[in-house]
C-alpha positions as CSV (number, residue, x, y, z in Angstrom):
1,M,-51.1,21.3,6.3
2,D,-52.0,24.1,9.1
3,R,-51.1,27.5,8.0
4,Q,-51.7,28.3,11.2
5,T,-48.8,26.8,12.8
6,G,-46.3,27.5,9.8
7,K,-45.0,24.7,7.4
8,K,-44.7,21.3,8.8
9,E,-44.5,19.2,6.1
10,L,-41.8,19.7,3.1
11,S,-40.7,17.7,0.0
12,I,-37.0,18.7,-0.8
13,L,-36.5,17.7,-4.7
14,I,-33.1,18.0,-6.3
15,P,-32.8,17.6,-9.7
16,N,-29.0,15.8,-10.7
17,Y,-27.1,15.5,-13.3
18,N,-23.3,14.0,-13.4
19,N,-22.9,15.2,-9.4
20,V,-22.2,13.0,-6.2
21,C,-24.9,15.0,-3.8
22,V,-25.0,12.4,-1.0
23,S,-23.2,15.3,1.2
24,L,-25.8,17.6,0.3
25,V,-28.8,15.2,1.1
26,E,-27.0,14.2,4.2
27,T,-27.1,18.1,5.5
28,L,-30.6,18.4,4.7
29,Q,-32.0,15.3,6.3
30,R,-30.2,15.9,9.4
31,Q,-32.0,19.7,9.5
32,A,-35.3,18.2,8.8
33,E,-35.0,15.5,11.5
34,T,-33.7,18.4,14.1
35,L,-37.1,20.3,13.4
36,G,-39.3,17.5,13.7
37,I,-41.4,18.2,10.4
38,D,-42.9,15.7,7.9
39,Y,-40.2,15.7,5.1
40,E,-39.3,13.5,2.2
41,I,-35.7,14.1,-0.1
42,I,-36.2,12.9,-3.3
43,V,-33.1,13.0,-5.8
44,A,-33.9,12.6,-9.7
45,D,-30.6,11.8,-11.7
46,D,-31.5,12.8,-15.4
47,A,-29.7,9.8,-17.2
48,S,-26.2,11.1,-16.1
49,P,-23.4,9.5,-18.2
50,D,-21.1,9.2,-15.2
51,L,-21.8,5.5,-13.8
52,A,-19.6,6.4,-10.9
53,A,-21.5,9.3,-9.6
54,I,-24.6,7.0,-10.0
55,D,-23.4,4.7,-7.7
56,K,-22.1,6.4,-5.1
57,N,-25.5,8.5,-4.9
58,R,-27.4,5.3,-4.3
59,A,-26.3,5.5,-0.7
60,I,-28.8,8.0,-0.3
61,N,-31.5,5.3,-0.5
62,A,-30.2,4.2,3.0
63,L,-31.0,7.4,4.5
64,P,-34.6,8.0,6.5
65,H,-37.0,9.5,4.3
66,C,-34.5,9.9,1.3
67,H,-34.9,8.3,-2.5
68,Y,-32.9,8.6,-5.2
69,T,-33.9,7.7,-8.7
70,V,-32.2,7.5,-12.3
71,R,-34.3,8.3,-15.2
72,E,-34.2,6.2,-18.1
73,K,-33.5,9.0,-20.7
74,N,-32.0,12.5,-20.4
75,A,-35.1,14.8,-20.5
76,G,-33.3,18.4,-19.2
77,S,-34.1,20.0,-16.2
78,A,-37.3,21.5,-16.6
79,A,-38.7,18.0,-17.2
80,T,-36.8,16.6,-14.1
81,R,-38.5,19.3,-12.2
82,N,-41.7,18.5,-13.2
83,Y,-41.2,14.9,-12.6
84,L,-40.1,15.7,-9.0
85,G,-43.2,17.7,-8.3
86,G,-45.0,15.1,-9.8
87,N,-43.6,12.4,-7.6
88,S,-43.6,14.5,-4.4
89,R,-46.4,13.9,-1.4
90,Y,-46.2,17.0,0.6
91,H,-47.9,20.6,0.5
92,W,-44.7,22.6,0.4
93,L,-42.1,21.8,-2.5
94,L,-38.6,23.0,-2.1
95,F,-36.4,22.7,-5.2
96,L,-32.3,22.9,-4.7
97,D,-29.9,22.5,-7.5
98,C,-27.2,19.6,-7.0
99,D,-24.3,21.6,-7.2
100,I,-24.5,23.7,-4.1
101,T,-23.5,23.4,-0.2
102,I,-26.2,24.6,2.5
103,P,-24.3,27.4,4.5
104,D,-25.1,26.9,8.0
105,G,-27.6,24.8,10.6
106,R,-30.6,27.0,10.2
107,F,-31.0,26.8,6.3
108,L,-34.6,24.8,6.4
109,E,-35.6,26.5,9.9
110,R,-35.7,29.6,7.9
111,Y,-38.1,28.2,5.2
112,V,-40.2,26.3,7.8
113,A,-40.9,29.5,9.6
114,D,-41.1,31.7,6.8
115,G,-45.0,33.2,6.6
116,H,-45.4,33.8,2.8
117,E,-47.6,31.9,0.5
118,G,-47.2,31.0,-3.1
119,V,-43.1,31.1,-3.6
120,V,-40.7,31.9,-1.5
121,N,-36.8,32.4,-3.3
122,G,-33.7,32.1,-1.0
123,G,-31.0,33.4,-3.3
124,I,-27.8,32.5,-3.7
125,A,-24.3,33.2,-2.0
126,I,-21.0,32.8,-3.3
127,A,-18.1,31.6,-1.3
128,D,-15.2,33.9,-1.0
129,D,-12.4,32.0,-2.7
130,D,-9.0,33.8,-3.9
131,R,-8.1,30.3,-5.5
132,L,-10.7,31.0,-8.4
133,R,-9.6,34.8,-9.1
134,H,-9.0,33.4,-12.7
135,N,-12.1,31.5,-13.0
136,L,-14.8,32.9,-15.2
137,R,-17.5,31.7,-13.6
138,Y,-16.8,32.7,-10.5
139,L,-15.6,36.2,-11.4
140,Y,-18.5,36.6,-12.8
141,E,-20.9,35.2,-10.4
142,K,-19.0,37.4,-7.8
143,A,-19.8,40.5,-9.6
144,S,-23.2,39.7,-9.5
145,E,-23.8,39.2,-6.2
146,P,-24.4,42.4,-4.6
147,A,-27.4,43.0,-7.3
148,H,-28.9,39.5,-6.2
149,T,-29.6,40.3,-2.4
150,A,-33.0,39.7,-1.0
151,E,-33.9,43.5,-0.8
152,Q,-32.6,44.0,-4.7
153,R,-34.2,41.1,-5.9
154,Q,-37.5,42.0,-4.4
155,K,-37.5,45.3,-6.5
156,N,-38.2,43.1,-9.8
157,P,-39.7,39.5,-7.9
158,Y,-40.6,37.8,-11.4
159,R,-37.5,39.0,-13.5
160,E,-35.3,37.8,-10.5
161,F,-36.8,34.7,-9.9
162,R,-34.0,31.7,-10.2
163,S,-34.7,27.9,-9.7
164,T,-31.4,27.2,-7.8
165,N,-33.3,27.7,-4.3
166,F,-37.3,28.4,-4.3
167,M,-40.1,27.0,-2.3
168,I,-43.5,26.7,-3.8
169,E,-46.9,25.6,-3.0
170,R,-47.9,22.5,-4.5
171,E,-51.1,23.7,-6.1
172,V,-49.1,26.6,-7.6
173,F,-46.3,24.4,-9.1
174,E,-49.3,22.1,-10.5
175,A,-50.6,25.3,-12.2
176,C,-47.5,26.6,-13.0
177,P,-45.1,24.0,-14.5
178,F,-41.7,24.1,-16.0
179,D,-41.9,24.5,-19.5
180,E,-40.6,21.3,-21.1
181,R,-39.6,22.7,-24.6
182,F,-36.5,23.5,-22.7
183,K,-34.2,20.5,-23.2
184,R,-31.4,22.0,-21.7
185,S,-30.4,24.4,-18.7
186,G,-30.7,28.0,-19.1
187,Y,-33.4,30.4,-19.3
188,E,-36.2,27.9,-18.6
189,D,-36.3,29.9,-15.0
190,V,-37.2,33.0,-16.4
191,L,-39.7,31.9,-18.3
192,F,-41.3,30.4,-15.4
193,G,-41.0,33.5,-13.4
194,K,-42.6,35.2,-16.3
195,M,-45.4,32.8,-15.9
196,L,-46.0,33.2,-12.4
197,R,-46.6,36.9,-12.8
198,Q,-48.8,35.8,-15.6
199,Q,-51.0,33.9,-12.9
200,Q,-50.5,36.9,-10.2
201,V,-48.6,34.3,-7.8
202,S,-46.7,36.0,-5.2
203,I,-43.6,35.6,-5.1
204,A,-41.2,36.4,-1.8
205,H,-37.3,36.9,-2.0
206,I,-35.9,36.1,1.6
207,D,-32.1,36.3,2.9
208,N,-31.6,32.5,2.8
209,P,-29.0,31.6,0.6
210,V,-27.5,28.6,-0.7
211,M,-23.6,28.5,-1.2
212,M,-22.1,28.3,-4.7
213,T,-18.7,26.1,-4.0
214,E,-18.2,24.8,-7.6
215,F,-17.3,26.5,-10.9
216,E,-16.6,24.8,-14.2
217,D,-13.4,25.6,-15.8
218,N,-13.4,28.6,-18.1
219,A,-13.8,26.7,-21.2
220,A,-16.6,24.8,-20.5
221,Y,-18.2,28.1,-18.6
222,V,-17.9,29.7,-22.4
223,A,-19.2,26.7,-23.9
224,K,-22.4,26.7,-21.7
225,T,-22.9,30.3,-21.9
226,E,-23.0,29.6,-25.8
227,R,-25.5,27.1,-25.2
228,S,-27.3,29.2,-23.0
229,L,-27.5,31.9,-25.3
230,Q,-28.9,29.7,-28.3
231,T,-31.5,28.8,-26.0
232,L,-32.5,32.6,-25.4
233,Y,-32.5,33.3,-29.3
234,T,-35.1,30.3,-29.5
235,F,-37.3,31.6,-27.1
236,R,-36.2,35.4,-27.5
237,R,-40.2,36.4,-28.1
238,E,-41.5,34.5,-24.8
239,L,-38.4,36.0,-23.0
240,Q,-38.8,39.6,-23.9
241,G,-38.4,42.1,-21.1
242,Y,-37.0,39.3,-19.0
243,S,-33.5,39.3,-20.5
244,R,-31.1,42.3,-20.5
245,I,-29.6,41.1,-23.5
246,L,-32.6,40.8,-25.4
247,T,-33.2,44.2,-24.2
248,F,-30.0,45.6,-25.7
249,D,-30.3,43.9,-29.2
250,R,-33.8,45.2,-29.4
251,G,-32.4,49.1,-28.9
252,I,-30.5,48.4,-32.0
253,H,-32.7,49.8,-34.5
254,L,-30.8,50.9,-37.8
255,G,-29.5,48.1,-39.5
256,I,-26.4,49.4,-40.3
257,V,-25.4,48.8,-36.4
258,R,-26.3,45.5,-36.4
259,T,-24.0,44.6,-39.2
260,I,-21.2,46.5,-37.8
261,L,-21.8,44.7,-34.7
262,R,-22.1,41.4,-36.4
263,T,-18.9,42.0,-38.6
264,A,-16.7,43.1,-35.5
265,F,-17.5,40.3,-33.7
266,R,-16.7,37.8,-36.4
267,V,-13.1,39.1,-36.7
268,A,-12.5,39.8,-32.7
269,A,-14.4,36.4,-31.5
270,P,-11.3,34.0,-31.6
271,W,-8.9,36.3,-29.9
272,M,-12.1,36.9,-27.3
273,R,-12.7,33.5,-26.7
274,R,-9.0,32.4,-26.2
275,N,-8.7,35.5,-23.6
276,L,-12.4,33.9,-21.9
277,C,-11.2,30.5,-22.1
278,G,-7.3,31.2,-20.6
279,K,-5.7,31.7,-17.1
280,R,-6.6,35.4,-16.8
281,P,-10.1,35.9,-18.1
282,W,-11.4,39.4,-18.7
283,L,-15.0,39.8,-17.1
284,R,-15.8,43.1,-19.2
285,L,-15.0,41.2,-22.1
286,F,-17.4,38.4,-21.5
287,N,-20.4,40.7,-21.5
288,L,-19.1,42.2,-24.9
289,Y,-18.8,38.5,-26.1
290,R,-22.6,37.6,-25.1
291,M,-23.7,40.4,-26.6
292,G,-21.9,40.1,-29.9
293,Y,-22.5,35.9,-29.8
294,F,-26.4,36.5,-29.5
295,A,-26.5,39.6,-32.3
296,N,-24.7,37.0,-34.8
297,L,-27.6,33.9,-33.9
298,Y,-30.0,35.8,-36.1
299,A,-27.4,35.0,-39.1
300,R,-26.7,31.5,-38.1
301,F,-30.1,30.3,-37.2
């Protein structure tokens, strides 16, 4: 690739699990064709149990420069991203989650025209949808959106790194792959951001978001959050300083305070969970639930 003429080659890499992403790939393929760059789009399915989704995704193989592959064993999102990077061919790697949409026709153009080196993080936008006003994930992501503009993310570029939508140079990715100890999604991108800082890799946060339009139901999101917090507990030493929950927990110096917090959570947890999984979840309660759940992990593991 000639750095003087911009990014003229691109591997677009999409880890997939239980999702039909044909439309996403078609959109990206059309934009890449319009730009006239050398490109490939690879979707790696992490052994999804949804065989109907796998069957529909095989249509990707009929698109020019596109390939869909199904892994034999579920290895987790970190390992799947490493697999995609290892099986790609071009200098710039663009990683995208499978459950997003591309908001406009210039998405790839902005990445190709960008002049930064190292890592470029495009960000996430949340689609406005009043029908989701009782969806916990939607409420949480929407409330967090103002803090995740490109300007805000650039203030703490490594701690604000997210793997939903980012571009990285091949040699950087080869020197700093995702940690495959993370078998479940959650916090593997946070540790990746820390590793980039340790290796002094430049991260540029730009305004080129993908759009979140799909949100799991409340019960599924609470369960997903609990699994992520278990992961955070497992890797709490490595992630210290990169999680607000860890910062809060570490700030509790008195054992009696921690005991009171744990006891109060155990008493209130069933009621809190019913609210969060119900039809009118309270967002502030969700943040309290996360802190209380994490504090009790010390007693469980």
